[in-house]
ZALO-845149 format. One record per residue (C-alpha): residue number from 1; residue in three letters; x, y, z. Coordinates in pm, whole numbers. Example, Ala and Ser with C-alpha at 12.3 -4.5 7.8 and 13.67 -1.06 7.14 Angstrom:
2
   nr  rest       x       y       z
    1   ALA    1230    -450     780
    2   SER    1367    -106     714
This chain:
739
   nr  rest       x       y       z
    1   UNK   -3486    1261   -1674
    2   UNK   -3205    1289   -1929
    3   UNK   -3053    1563   -1717
    4   UNK   -3039    1322   -1423
    5   UNK   -2875    1051   -1634
    6   UNK   -2624    1298   -1773
    7   UNK   -2475    1359   -1429
    8   UNK   -2475     995   -1322
    9   UNK   -2095    1002   -1353
   10   UNK   -2096    1160   -1006
   11   UNK   -2196     824    -849
   12   UNK   -1854     654    -863
   13   UNK   -1667     963    -746
   14   UNK   -1880    1038    -441
   15   UNK   -1680     814    -199
   16   UNK   -1342     935    -329
   17   UNK   -1318    1261    -125
   18   UNK   -1322    1060     199
   19   UNK   -1011     873      88
   20   UNK    -839    1199      -5
   21   UNK    -933    1375     319
   22   UNK    -817    1085     537
   23   UNK    -493    1060     340
   24   UNK    -415    1431     358
   25   UNK    -515    1438     723
   26   UNK    -274    1159     812
   27   UNK       4    1332     618
   28   UNK     -49    1693     729
   29   UNK    -219    1678    1071
   30   UNK    -182    1316    1185
   31   UNK    -241    1381    1556
   32   UNK    -566    1570    1507
   33   UNK    -686    1320    1247
   34   UNK    -623    1027    1479
   35   UNK    -790    1201    1773
   36   UNK   -1118    1218    1582
   37   UNK   -1064     894    1397
   38   UNK   -1402     742    1490
   39   UNK   -1579    1038    1330
   40   UNK   -1455     945     983
   41   UNK   -1709     664     963
   42   UNK   -1991     919     944
   43   UNK   -1891    1091     615
   44   UNK   -1805     751     463
   45   UNK   -2154     618     537
   46   UNK   -2329     944     448
   47   UNK   -2166     982     107
   48   UNK   -2224     618      15
   49   UNK   -2587     661     121
   50   UNK   -2618     951    -124
   51   UNK   -2473     728    -397
   52   UNK   -2723     457    -306
   53   UNK   -3014     704    -328
   54   UNK   -2889     823    -666
   55   UNK   -2859     464    -790
   56   UNK   -3206     375    -664
   57   UNK   -3351     680    -839
   58   UNK   -3192     578   -1169
   59   UNK   -3323     223   -1126
   60   UNK   -3678     345   -1065
   61   UNK   -3658     562   -1377
   62   UNK   -3537     263   -1578
   63   UNK   -3819      43   -1453
   64   UNK   -4073     309   -1544
   65   UNK   -3912     424   -1868
   66   UNK   -3745     107   -2001
   67   UNK   -3451     271   -2177
   68   UNK   -3072     282   -2167
   69   UNK   -2864     599   -2145
   70   UNK   -2503     647   -2249
   71   UNK   -2309     971   -2214
   72   UNK   -1963    1010   -2371
   73   UNK   -1696    1275   -2398
   74   UNK   -1367    1262   -2589
   75   UNK   -1056    1203   -2388
   76   UNK    -804    1186   -2671
   77   UNK    -831    1218   -3049
   78   UNK    -548    1137   -3289
   79   UNK    -616    1098   -3662
   80   UNK    -845     793   -3690
   81   UNK    -811     696   -3325
   82   UNK   -1054     841   -3073
   83   UNK   -1082     732   -2710
   84   UNK   -1397     840   -2530
   85   UNK   -1481     817   -2164
   86   UNK   -1830     823   -2020
   87   UNK   -2090     624   -1835
   88   UNK   -2344     366   -1941
   89   UNK   -2664     339   -1736
   90   UNK   -2861      22   -1799
   91   UNK   -3024    -245   -1578
   92   UNK   -2695    -428   -1525
   93   UNK   -2528    -106   -1409
   94   UNK   -2813     -14   -1176
   95   UNK   -2830    -364   -1025
   96   UNK   -2458    -364    -952
   97   UNK   -2466      -6    -819
   98   UNK   -2744     -86    -574
   99   UNK   -2565    -402    -459
  100   UNK   -2236    -218    -405
  101   UNK   -2389      74    -218
  102   UNK   -2638    -114       1
  103   UNK   -2394    -385     108
  104   UNK   -2122    -120     140
  105   UNK   -2329      90     380
  106   UNK   -2406    -211     598
  107   UNK   -2039    -310     605
  108   UNK   -1925      43     696
  109   UNK   -2171      65     986
  110   UNK   -2061    -280    1101
  111   UNK   -1693    -191    1065
  112   UNK   -1716     115    1289
  113   UNK   -1746    -116    1587
  114   UNK   -1564    -421    1454
  115   UNK   -1247    -225    1367
  116   UNK   -1264      28    1653
  117   UNK    -976    -132    1843
  118   UNK    -748    -157    1541
  119   UNK    -455      77    1483
  120   UNK    -538      88    1114
  121   UNK    -894     215    1162
  122   UNK    -842     525     947
  123   UNK    -649     333     685
  124   UNK    -932      80     672
  125   UNK   -1197     342     593
  126   UNK    -970     511     339
  127   UNK    -921     179     156
  128   UNK   -1291      96     172
  129   UNK   -1396     432      26
  130   UNK   -1141     399    -253
  131   UNK   -1263      47    -325
  132   UNK   -1622     168    -350
  133   UNK   -1510     437    -594
  134   UNK   -1325     183    -808
  135   UNK   -1610     -67    -809
  136   UNK   -1875     193    -895
  137   UNK   -1650     326   -1169
  138   UNK   -1614     -24   -1308
  139   UNK   -1986     -95   -1335
  140   UNK   -2066     244   -1492
  141   UNK   -1789     224   -1756
  142   UNK   -1892     264   -2117
  143   UNK   -1597      96   -2293
  144   UNK   -1335    -171   -2242
  145   UNK   -1043      65   -2171
  146   UNK   -1236     238   -1897
  147   UNK   -1333     -99   -1752
  148   UNK    -969    -208   -1757
  149   UNK    -857     103   -1567
  150   UNK   -1109      53   -1287
  151   UNK   -1050    -323   -1304
  152   UNK    -688    -264   -1205
  153   UNK    -788     -18    -932
  154   UNK   -1024    -279    -786
  155   UNK    -738    -529    -790
  156   UNK    -509    -281    -615
  157   UNK    -769    -216    -343
  158   UNK    -815    -590    -302
  159   UNK    -439    -628    -254
  160   UNK    -436    -356      12
  161   UNK    -741    -488     196
  162   UNK    -641    -855     195
  163   UNK    -299    -755     328
  164   UNK    -447    -502     571
  165   UNK    -267    -672     861
  166   UNK      54    -687     661
  167   UNK     272    -746     968
  168   UNK     132   -1099     981
  169   UNK     328   -1313     733
  170   UNK      22   -1521     642
  171   UNK    -173   -1206     547
  172   UNK     120   -1071     346
  173   UNK     148   -1400     159
  174   UNK    -228   -1405      97
  175   UNK    -236   -1062     -67
  176   UNK      64   -1152    -282
  177   UNK    -108   -1473    -389
  178   UNK    -423   -1281    -481
  179   UNK    -215   -1023    -670
  180   UNK     -21   -1278    -875
  181   UNK    -328   -1489    -956
  182   UNK    -529   -1188   -1067
  183   UNK    -240   -1063   -1279
  184   UNK    -282   -1375   -1492
  185   UNK    -643   -1287   -1555
  186   UNK    -565    -918   -1608
  187   UNK    -304   -1001   -1870
  188   UNK    -556   -1218   -2052
  189   UNK    -812    -938   -2034
  190   UNK    -564    -693   -2182
  191   UNK    -483    -930   -2469
  192   UNK    -853    -976   -2538
  193   UNK    -914    -600   -2544
  194   UNK    -626    -543   -2787
  195   UNK    -738    -830   -3009
  196   UNK   -1096    -703   -3028
  197   UNK    -977    -352   -3111
  198   UNK    -765    -497   -3391
  199   UNK   -1072    -675   -3530
  200   UNK   -1332    -402   -3486
  201   UNK   -1143     -75   -3449
  202   UNK   -1371      22   -3161
  203   UNK   -1385     -19   -2783
  204   UNK   -1739     108   -2719
  205   UNK   -1983    -167   -2626
  206   UNK   -2257     -70   -2869
  207   UNK   -2024     -55   -3169
  208   UNK   -1827    -358   -3054
  209   UNK   -2130    -585   -3034
  210   UNK   -2273    -475   -3367
  211   UNK   -1943    -504   -3557
  212   UNK   -1854    -846   -3412
  213   UNK   -2204    -979   -3485
  214   UNK   -2181    -857   -3844
  215   UNK   -1830    -993   -3900
  216   UNK   -1912   -1335   -3755
  217   UNK   -2239   -1375   -3945
  218   UNK   -2076   -1272   -4274
  219   UNK   -1763   -1485   -4211
  220   UNK   -1546   -1175   -4251
  221   UNK   -1324   -1255   -3955
  222   UNK   -1113   -1555   -3865
  223   UNK   -1338   -1746   -3625
  224   UNK   -1039   -1899   -3445
  225   UNK    -885   -1558   -3375
  226   UNK   -1217   -1408   -3263
  227   UNK   -1275   -1704   -3032
  228   UNK    -925   -1666   -2891
  229   UNK    -984   -1297   -2816
  230   UNK   -1314   -1377   -2645
  231   UNK   -1141   -1650   -2443
  232   UNK    -881   -1402   -2321
  233   UNK   -1158   -1171   -2205
  234   UNK   -1316   -1458   -2015
  235   UNK    -983   -1542   -1847
  236   UNK    -999   -1203   -1676
  237   UNK   -1343   -1287   -1539
  238   UNK   -1226   -1633   -1427
  239   UNK    -950   -1485   -1211
  240   UNK   -1156   -1203   -1061
  241   UNK   -1456   -1423    -978
  242   UNK   -1242   -1710    -843
  243   UNK   -1349   -1967   -1100
  244   UNK   -1156   -2287   -1163
  245   UNK    -858   -2303   -1214
  246   UNK    -775   -1950   -1087
  247   UNK    -976   -1983    -766
  248   UNK    -685   -2049    -533
  249   UNK    -655   -1692    -406
  250   UNK   -1008   -1665    -262
  251   UNK    -980   -1879      56
  252   UNK    -646   -1721     145
  253   UNK    -803   -1378     100
  254   UNK    -997   -1446     421
  255   UNK    -687   -1333     612
  256   UNK    -819    -979     581
  257   UNK   -1069    -835     832
  258   UNK   -1414    -995     818
  259   UNK   -1594    -680     691
  260   UNK   -1363    -687     391
  261   UNK   -1459   -1047     327
  262   UNK   -1825    -950     344
  263   UNK   -1789    -663      99
  264   UNK   -1535    -749    -166
  265   UNK   -1522   -1127    -142
  266   UNK   -1893   -1196    -122
  267   UNK   -2098    -920    -281
  268   UNK   -1888    -694    -502
  269   UNK   -1531    -765    -609
  270   UNK   -1579   -1131    -693
  271   UNK   -1896   -1024    -873
  272   UNK   -1681    -806   -1103
  273   UNK   -1598   -1109   -1316
  274   UNK   -1968   -1199   -1333
  275   UNK   -2042    -840   -1432
  276   UNK   -1784    -852   -1712
  277   UNK   -1928   -1173   -1858
  278   UNK   -2282   -1035   -1833
  279   UNK   -2173    -710   -1998
  280   UNK   -2001    -894   -2282
  281   UNK   -2263   -1167   -2320
  282   UNK   -2395   -1021   -2651
  283   UNK   -2039   -1069   -2779
  284   UNK   -2002   -1422   -2645
  285   UNK   -2345   -1543   -2755
  286   UNK   -2248   -1538   -3125
  287   UNK   -1965   -1782   -3048
  288   UNK   -2118   -2113   -2930
  289   UNK   -1781   -2257   -2834
  290   UNK   -1725   -1971   -2586
  291   UNK   -2070   -2015   -2437
  292   UNK   -2004   -2387   -2392
  293   UNK   -1669   -2308   -2234
  294   UNK   -1827   -2060   -1991
  295   UNK   -2093   -2311   -1885
  296   UNK   -1830   -2587   -1846
  297   UNK   -1611   -2371   -1622
  298   UNK   -1921   -2275   -1425
  299   UNK   -2037   -2631   -1358
  300   UNK   -1683   -2744   -1263
  301   UNK   -1657   -2456   -1019
  302   UNK   -2000   -2534    -873
  303   UNK   -1899   -2890    -784
  304   UNK   -1539   -2815    -688
  305   UNK   -1628   -2531    -451
  306   UNK   -1890   -2744    -276
  307   UNK   -1658   -3042    -228
  308   UNK   -1377   -2824     -95
  309   UNK   -1610   -2671     165
  310   UNK   -1713   -3007     313
  311   UNK   -1433   -3051     568
  312   UNK   -1302   -2699     627
  313   UNK   -1261   -2595     990
  314   UNK   -1215   -2222     940
  315   UNK   -1560   -2061     925
  316   UNK   -1453   -1789     682
  317   UNK   -1277   -2030     447
  318   UNK   -1590   -2244     438
  319   UNK   -1789   -1938     336
  320   UNK   -1522   -1852      79
  321   UNK   -1557   -2190     -92
  322   UNK   -1933   -2147     -72
  323   UNK   -1894   -1815    -255
  324   UNK   -1684   -1986    -519
  325   UNK   -1952   -2251    -571
  326   UNK   -2240   -2003    -588
  327   UNK   -2054   -1785    -838
  328   UNK   -2014   -2103   -1040
  329   UNK   -2395   -2128   -1051
  330   UNK   -2412   -1774   -1189
  331   UNK   -2141   -1846   -1446
  332   UNK   -2326   -2162   -1548
  333   UNK   -2644   -1960   -1598
  334   UNK   -2461   -1707   -1815
  335   UNK   -2302   -1984   -2019
  336   UNK   -2639   -2142   -2099
  337   UNK   -2784   -1802   -2190
  338   UNK   -3001   -1761   -1880
  339   UNK   -2925   -1392   -1835
  340   UNK   -3220   -1320   -1608
  341   UNK   -3157   -1614   -1374
  342   UNK   -2789   -1523   -1345
  343   UNK   -2856   -1165   -1238
  344   UNK   -3134   -1283   -1008
  345   UNK   -2897   -1519    -826
  346   UNK   -2631   -1249    -820
  347   UNK   -2870   -1028    -621
  348   UNK   -2998   -1293    -380
  349   UNK   -2656   -1446    -318
  350   UNK   -2494   -1109    -251
  351   UNK   -2725   -1023      36
  352   UNK   -2734   -1374     182
  353   UNK   -2358   -1416     172
  354   UNK   -2295   -1067     312
  355   UNK   -2525   -1163     600
  356   UNK   -2331   -1485     659
  357   UNK   -1991   -1315     650
  358   UNK   -2098   -1040     890
  359   UNK   -2253   -1309    1108
  360   UNK   -1924   -1497    1110
  361   UNK   -1753   -1173    1213
  362   UNK   -1994   -1144    1506
  363   UNK   -1909   -1502    1604
  364   UNK   -1535   -1435    1578
  365   UNK   -1584   -1115    1778
  366   UNK   -1745   -1316    2057
  367   UNK   -1477   -1587    2054
  368   UNK   -1164   -1371    2050
  369   UNK   -1169   -1281    2423
  370   UNK   -1184   -1653    2502
  371   UNK    -923   -1804    2271
  372   UNK    -706   -1497    2214
  373   UNK    -668   -1277    1910
  374   UNK    -561   -1561    1685
  375   UNK    -748   -1647    1363
  376   UNK    -642   -2010    1398
  377   UNK    -853   -2033    1715
  378   UNK   -1120   -1764    1688
  379   UNK   -1225   -1883    1340
  380   UNK   -1196   -2255    1408
  381   UNK   -1545   -2409    1421
  382   UNK   -1411   -2715    1606
  383   UNK   -1341   -2490    1906
  384   UNK   -1690   -2335    1900
  385   UNK   -2029   -2491    1969
  386   UNK   -2308   -2404    2206
  387   UNK   -2312   -2037    2109
  388   UNK   -2692   -2028    2079
  389   UNK   -2748   -1908    2434
  390   UNK   -2464   -1655    2415
  391   UNK   -2532   -1492    2076
  392   UNK   -2904   -1553    2007
  393   UNK   -2953   -1271    1755
  394   UNK   -2644   -1366    1557
  395   UNK   -2761   -1727    1563
  396   UNK   -3103   -1644    1416
  397   UNK   -2958   -1425    1141
  398   UNK   -2692   -1685    1058
  399   UNK   -2956   -1959    1043
  400   UNK   -3170   -1759     800
  401   UNK   -2868   -1690     579
  402   UNK   -2777   -2059     591
  403   UNK   -3125   -2174     494
  404   UNK   -3136   -1918     213
  405   UNK   -2810   -2044      67
  406   UNK   -2935   -2403     102
  407   UNK   -3230   -2311    -121
  408   UNK   -3507   -2351     137
  409   UNK   -3828   -2165      44
  410   UNK   -3939   -1894      72
  411   UNK   -3596   -1737     133
  412   UNK   -3419   -1543    -140
  413   UNK   -3173   -1792    -290
  414   UNK   -3444   -2055    -333
  415   UNK   -3611   -1862    -616
  416   UNK   -3295   -1779    -808
  417   UNK   -3117   -2112    -764
  418   UNK   -3424   -2306    -871
  419   UNK   -3453   -2093   -1181
  420   UNK   -3094   -2177   -1274
  421   UNK   -3158   -2548   -1216
  422   UNK   -3473   -2532   -1426
  423   UNK   -3289   -2365   -1715
  424   UNK   -2996   -2607   -1687
  425   UNK   -3232   -2904   -1737
  426   UNK   -3334   -2748   -2067
  427   UNK   -2971   -2696   -2173
  428   UNK   -2790   -3010   -2055
  429   UNK   -2918   -3289   -1828
  430   UNK   -2558   -3364   -1729
  431   UNK   -2500   -3011   -1607
  432   UNK   -2838   -3014   -1435
  433   UNK   -2758   -3337   -1248
  434   UNK   -2425   -3196   -1127
  435   UNK   -2586   -2867   -1022
  436   UNK   -2870   -3049    -844
  437   UNK   -2628   -3279    -663
  438   UNK   -2431   -2975    -553
  439   UNK   -2750   -2836    -402
  440   UNK   -2743   -3126    -156
  441   UNK   -2374   -3069     -85
  442   UNK   -2442   -2701     -23
  443   UNK   -2714   -2782     228
  444   UNK   -2483   -3033     398
  445   UNK   -2176   -2813     445
  446   UNK   -2375   -2500     531
  447   UNK   -2580   -2678     798
  448   UNK   -2264   -2847     921
  449   UNK   -2117   -2501     967
  450   UNK   -2423   -2388    1159
  451   UNK   -2431   -2695    1385
  452   UNK   -2058   -2687    1463
  453   UNK   -2087   -2322    1558
  454   UNK   -2412   -2300    1751
  455   UNK   -2523   -2651    1847
  456   UNK   -2408   -2863    2140
  457   UNK   -2188   -2712    2408
  458   UNK   -1892   -2476    2409
  459   UNK   -1589   -2690    2338
  460   UNK   -1324   -2451    2469
  461   UNK   -1284   -2266    2796
  462   UNK   -1137   -1927    2867
  463   UNK    -879   -2035    3124
  464   UNK    -727   -2291    2887
  465   UNK    -583   -2028    2657
  466   UNK    -384   -1711    2699
  467   UNK    -283   -1443    2456
  468   UNK      27   -1227    2430
  469   UNK    -130    -979    2190
  470   UNK    -290    -663    2320
  471   UNK    -523    -412    2164
  472   UNK    -362     -74    2121
  473   UNK    -656     165    2102
  474   UNK    -939     258    2329
  475   UNK   -1202     490    2188
  476   UNK   -1560     607    2205
  477   UNK   -1786     483    1926
  478   UNK   -1937     723    1680
  479   UNK   -2275     595    1792
  480   UNK   -2227     699    2155
  481   UNK   -2176     365    2329
  482   UNK   -1856     291    2513
  483   UNK   -1725     -63    2508
  484   UNK   -1439    -241    2688
  485   UNK   -1338    -401    2360
  486   UNK    -982    -278    2382
  487   UNK    -909    -398    2734
  488   UNK    -551    -513    2783
  489   UNK    -621    -884    2810
  490   UNK    -290    -984    2970
  491   UNK    -340    -724    3241
  492   UNK    -687    -861    3312
  493   UNK    -556   -1215    3329
  494   UNK    -277   -1122    3567
  495   UNK    -507    -929    3799
  496   UNK    -790   -1178    3832
  497   UNK   -1059   -1067    4076
  498   UNK    -890    -728    4123
  499   UNK    -993    -383    4004
  500   UNK    -772    -225    3741
  501   UNK    -786     136    3631
  502   UNK    -753     227    3264
  503   UNK    -677     583    3155
  504   UNK    -763     695    3513
  505   UNK   -1133     711    3425
  506   UNK   -1274     361    3387
  507   UNK   -1232      45    3593
  508   UNK   -1283    -320    3513
  509   UNK   -1333    -617    3739
  510   UNK   -1284    -968    3605
  511   UNK   -1413   -1296    3739
  512   UNK   -1503   -1646    3624
  513   UNK   -1868   -1749    3650
  514   UNK   -2006   -2095    3734
  515   UNK   -1998   -2202    3370
  516   UNK   -1631   -2120    3329
  517   UNK   -1697   -1810    3123
  518   UNK   -1500   -1489    3154
  519   UNK   -1703   -1207    3314
  520   UNK   -1586    -845    3289
  521   UNK   -1761    -578    3494
  522   UNK   -1722    -232    3349
  523   UNK   -1755      95    3543
  524   UNK   -1770     423    3349
  525   UNK   -1687     752    3518
  526   UNK   -1800     948    3213
  527   UNK   -2150     807    3180
  528   UNK   -2209     685    3537
  529   UNK   -2307     348    3391
  530   UNK   -2214      -4    3483
  531   UNK   -2204    -289    3232
  532   UNK   -2128    -655    3273
  533   UNK   -1994    -846    2972
  534   UNK   -1985   -1222    2975
  535   UNK   -1775   -1390    2708
  536   UNK   -1880   -1518    2469
  537   UNK   -2141   -1243    2444
  538   UNK   -2362   -1089    2178
  539   UNK   -2218    -814    1960
  540   UNK   -2305    -450    2007
  541   UNK   -2603    -288    1840
  542   UNK   -2392    -126    1570
  543   UNK   -2286    -473    1457
  544   UNK   -2631    -627    1493
  545   UNK   -2813    -353    1301
  546   UNK   -2656    -445     961
  547   UNK   -2734    -811    1029
  548   UNK   -3101    -735    1085
  549   UNK   -3122    -520     772
  550   UNK   -2957    -792     564
  551   UNK   -3203   -1043     710
  552   UNK   -3484    -834     563
  553   UNK   -3315    -846     223
  554   UNK   -3265   -1221     258
  555   UNK   -3632   -1268     340
  556   UNK   -3789   -1044      79
  557   UNK   -3546    -968    -206
  558   UNK   -3643   -1293    -377
  559   UNK   -3990   -1152    -439
  560   UNK   -3858    -921    -715
  561   UNK   -3784   -1220    -937
  562   UNK   -4084   -1442    -876
  563   UNK   -4265   -1489   -1205
  564   UNK   -4597   -1316   -1142
  565   UNK   -4704   -1276   -1504
  566   UNK   -4958   -1559   -1478
  567   UNK   -5191   -1332   -1285
  568   UNK   -5117   -1503    -955
  569   UNK   -4995   -1196    -768
  570   UNK   -4901    -907    -995
  571   UNK   -4600    -872   -1222
  572   UNK   -4240    -984   -1247
  573   UNK   -4039    -680   -1138
  574   UNK   -3700    -822   -1234
  575   UNK   -3806    -906   -1590
  576   UNK   -3953    -557   -1626
  577   UNK   -3629    -413   -1491
  578   UNK   -3419    -613   -1740
  579   UNK   -3638    -532   -2041
  580   UNK   -3412    -250   -2170
  581   UNK   -3108    -479   -2180
  582   UNK   -3285    -763   -2358
  583   UNK   -3432    -522   -2611
  584   UNK   -3105    -335   -2655
  585   UNK   -2904    -647   -2732
  586   UNK   -3184    -810   -2935
  587   UNK   -3139   -1144   -2764
  588   UNK   -3402   -1397   -2661
  589   UNK   -3276   -1494   -2319
  590   UNK   -3407   -1811   -2160
  591   UNK   -3688   -1739   -1917
  592   UNK   -3838   -1987   -1674
  593   UNK   -4202   -1885   -1693
  594   UNK   -4377   -2223   -1672
  595   UNK   -4511   -2257   -1318
  596   UNK   -4568   -2631   -1349
  597   UNK   -4208   -2701   -1449
  598   UNK   -4084   -2460   -1185
  599   UNK   -4278   -2630    -906
  600   UNK   -4180   -2975   -1028
  601   UNK   -3811   -2884   -1021
  602   UNK   -3857   -2696    -694
  603   UNK   -3989   -3007    -519
  604   UNK   -3693   -3204    -652
  605   UNK   -3428   -2948    -552
  606   UNK   -3580   -2878    -210
  607   UNK   -3595   -3252    -141
  608   UNK   -3223   -3279    -218
  609   UNK   -3150   -2980       7
  610   UNK   -3356   -3126     291
  611   UNK   -3172   -3456     253
  612   UNK   -2841   -3269     288
  613   UNK   -2972   -3095     601
  614   UNK   -3081   -3430     741
  615   UNK   -2740   -3592     688
  616   UNK   -2564   -3292     844
  617   UNK   -2795   -3303    1147
  618   UNK   -2720   -3674    1194
  619   UNK   -2342   -3635    1170
  620   UNK   -2303   -3306    1355
  621   UNK   -2619   -3262    1564
  622   UNK   -2598   -3240    1942
  623   UNK   -2820   -3551    1982
  624   UNK   -2532   -3763    1860
  625   UNK   -2250   -3562    2025
  626   UNK   -2092   -3493    1693
  627   UNK   -1725   -3461    1779
  628   UNK   -1722   -3785    1975
  629   UNK   -1943   -3990    1741
  630   UNK   -1861   -3894    1385
  631   UNK   -1851   -4267    1310
  632   UNK   -2225   -4303    1376
  633   UNK   -2294   -4402    1017
  634   UNK   -2039   -4679    1048
  635   UNK   -2251   -4844    1315
  636   UNK   -2502   -4933    1045
  637   UNK   -2233   -5124     857
  638   UNK   -2091   -5442    1002
  639   UNK   -1718   -5471    1040
  640   UNK   -1559   -5623     736
  641   UNK   -1494   -5524     374
  642   UNK   -1790   -5284     366
  643   UNK   -1667   -5104     678
  644   UNK   -1315   -5079     539
  645   UNK   -1448   -4947     208
  646   UNK   -1665   -4689     386
  647   UNK   -1368   -4572     595
  648   UNK   -1156   -4539     283
  649   UNK   -1423   -4337     104
  650   UNK   -1462   -4108     407
  651   UNK   -1087   -4055     428
  652   UNK   -1058   -3981      57
  653   UNK   -1341   -3726      70
  654   UNK   -1210   -3565     388
  655   UNK    -851   -3543     264
  656   UNK    -965   -3407     -72
  657   UNK   -1167   -3133      94
  658   UNK    -930   -3047     378
  659   UNK    -629   -3029     142
  660   UNK    -820   -2808    -104
  661   UNK    -837   -3076    -370
  662   UNK    -454   -3085    -375
  663   UNK    -472   -2804    -631
  664   UNK    -256   -2568    -425
  665   UNK       0   -2847    -377
  666   UNK      -3   -2914    -751
  667   UNK      48   -2547    -832
  668   UNK     327   -2523    -575
  669   UNK     515   -2819    -720
  670   UNK     459   -2731   -1086
  671   UNK     484   -2354   -1084
  672   UNK     659   -2242    -767
  673   UNK     909   -2526    -723
  674   UNK     927   -2602   -1096
  675   UNK     997   -2242   -1197
  676   UNK    1258   -2208    -925
  677   UNK    1437   -2521   -1044
  678   UNK    1420   -2400   -1403
  679   UNK    1562   -2064   -1292
  680   UNK    1844   -2240   -1107
  681   UNK    1934   -2443   -1417
  682   UNK    1923   -2136   -1640
  683   UNK    2143   -1955   -1390
  684   UNK    2388   -2247   -1390
  685   UNK    2395   -2250   -1772
  686   UNK    2441   -1874   -1786
  687   UNK    2716   -1871   -1524
  688   UNK    2913   -2174   -1639
  689   UNK    2841   -2188   -2013
  690   UNK    2771   -1841   -2144
  691   UNK    2996   -1662   -1896
  692   UNK    3245   -1950   -1921
  693   UNK    3286   -1906   -2295
  694   UNK    3324   -1530   -2262
  695   UNK    3570   -1558   -1974
  696   UNK    3755   -1838   -2154
  697   UNK    3810   -1623   -2461
  698   UNK    3942   -1344   -2241
  699   UNK    4177   -1572   -2047
  700   UNK    4302   -1738   -2368
  701   UNK    4373   -1400   -2524
  702   UNK    4567   -1302   -2215
  703   UNK    4789   -1610   -2222
  704   UNK    4842   -1587   -2599
  705   UNK    4943   -1223   -2564
  706   UNK    5176   -1309   -2277
  707   UNK    5337   -1582   -2485
  708   UNK    5376   -1371   -2796
  709   UNK    5539   -1077   -2616
  710   UNK    5840   -1296   -2528
  711   UNK    5886   -1388   -2896
  712   UNK    5952   -1029   -2997
  713   UNK    6308    -892   -3021
  714   UNK    6227    -528   -3056
  715   UNK    6347    -501   -3422
  716   UNK    6108    -364   -3682
  717   UNK    6274    -548   -3967
  718   UNK    6206    -882   -3796
  719   UNK    5837    -796   -3745
  720   UNK    5808    -693   -4110
  721   UNK    5974   -1014   -4226
  722   UNK    5733   -1229   -4019
  723   UNK    5436   -1031   -4145
  724   UNK    5532   -1074   -4511
  725   UNK    5596   -1443   -4450
  726   UNK    5245   -1494   -4304
  727   UNK    5088   -1304   -4593
  728   UNK    5285   -1507   -4850
  729   UNK    5178   -1836   -4693
  730   UNK    4813   -1730   -4685
  731   UNK    4822   -1614   -5048
  732   UNK    4992   -1938   -5152
  733   UNK    4720   -2156   -5000
  734   UNK    4452   -1925   -5138
  735   UNK    4571   -1964   -5499
  736   UNK    4617   -2340   -5460
  737   UNK    4259   -2378   -5335
  738   UNK    4122   -2148   -5607
  739   UNK    4297   -2335   -5887
């Protein structure tokens, strides 16, 4: 067993060769590499599957053996300073490794079809493999320096993936915004690491926790300085996990491809900040002020993310704000010391949100041929509706993910979210009330998203929109199915009802059916097959397969954390899994083990969630023709002051949500515009004051020299006489003043 743990360092480096091979292939043999570009998905998926199997094996050994393993080797030694690299295998590491690899595999399978038409297909898989390497390296790190190295690599991969379509100005701006915002957190993290090393003289987690605990308990360290260092560490987590006030980059990060959103902005990268806080929780727990600060930031983020998602029209931005809110729940749980509940919700939320993001990608995939390849249209829920009969499998999977995130039993997020709510009642009734209220908001905006997308009728027609953008690639899928995904759309539109030949092998015939939908008939010379695609249509099997697998996780992953220790069913697997960590850190984490309290709070939270679903169904359900009758509630209020007040409240809530709480506007005016104005004033002062004085001295010297040269007669005796006269006058005044 120890031999297996010793070589666990291989896990993070397994995906790296794919990145290197794709990179060298594009540099050395670009034509051959591009000709077999769809084959690169296979090694990416295979290698990550091996890493997943390795991670699962380590997790099983931990559950059975209940111990932690750390392997170190010296990287540099200089006098009293020694920096060691290695890997730490504990329950937190294994949980994160399994999340990264399982979600990563599903995303890679999904991406093979979703990105098949894109020119950057190879670049996409190279970035994804490098991101998986960086993220796995982060969660297996054994010290703060190693974490910081992989932390920066994760940030770099995020920058590249968010700006994947860098030719679009909005995507380029989004990746720059994410980069700048995360640099604030990274700088704080670096300051915290340096401060802790100054205090303890160590960067290894085991030594760090023991030394800080001893120093704090014995009052041998300045509590203010130690708290400041811990706060800097937390700032890094705030930026990476999109917590208030450094959350502004997350919704803009949705400009990247949808599979990227599913992987790094739902299940892994944004969870890096959660991972850091969980890893350093034994350090934070001895500082009550830091724990209070963490819980405060968490509860603010919970409420803010939910309110900002209420009126969003972009389906991916709505999910982004939902991610922000759910990560706030996890941060709240960590701040109140509920370690088990936090990791439980991290697991359930990761799979549910990955399912929702991939489901949104399937929806966007079905809408693009209708509205054109424009995110403003293909991701706009106002232009959707009535997709149930067109994408039935996507609809079922999206509904299950929605209900899970709403906290409806027996789906995954119900068990973890209720545990957080139960623990928050024990810590602070105020926090519990806010978190419970947000449960209703979550149910409202998630079901609103579902109803706008799938309910009612399709609110846009194919012939009303045209696109000037064409797909550039046509290729055969790794999985053997040929699709007309990359059809030149303008050519189809211009040759309506005519046959068009593509690449001299395949033909397409386009027509409009009775419902106004675009119908493409596809004839394949290679396979002697004939397909008919009606848009919007269901995604291909390679995109549906990950959705179905993630549905299974959403349905059953919650069972690992149900408290079975009362003899009802068996045993609590998650608590058994986390036993090594709780024993290692010698902490008594809060544990919701009272079934009566759990059921009592569950009835309360589920009632709130059902109320949110009910309100959403009234406002956005097809029975009331949502888009034409959003003022239905107003009909219950007579015209007059109450009606005016209700309209004002609705407008305030809508404007607050749609304008992102005005936080981006505030940052733009204070930081962007303010810093520019300050720079302009400094430039003016530098140019006209500093440079003016310097230039003035030079000009004055020039004119003085010019004037003096005309006073000279060219006789040395005259110069000597003037010199002696000046010296005599100076000496005269000097002696007068002295005496």
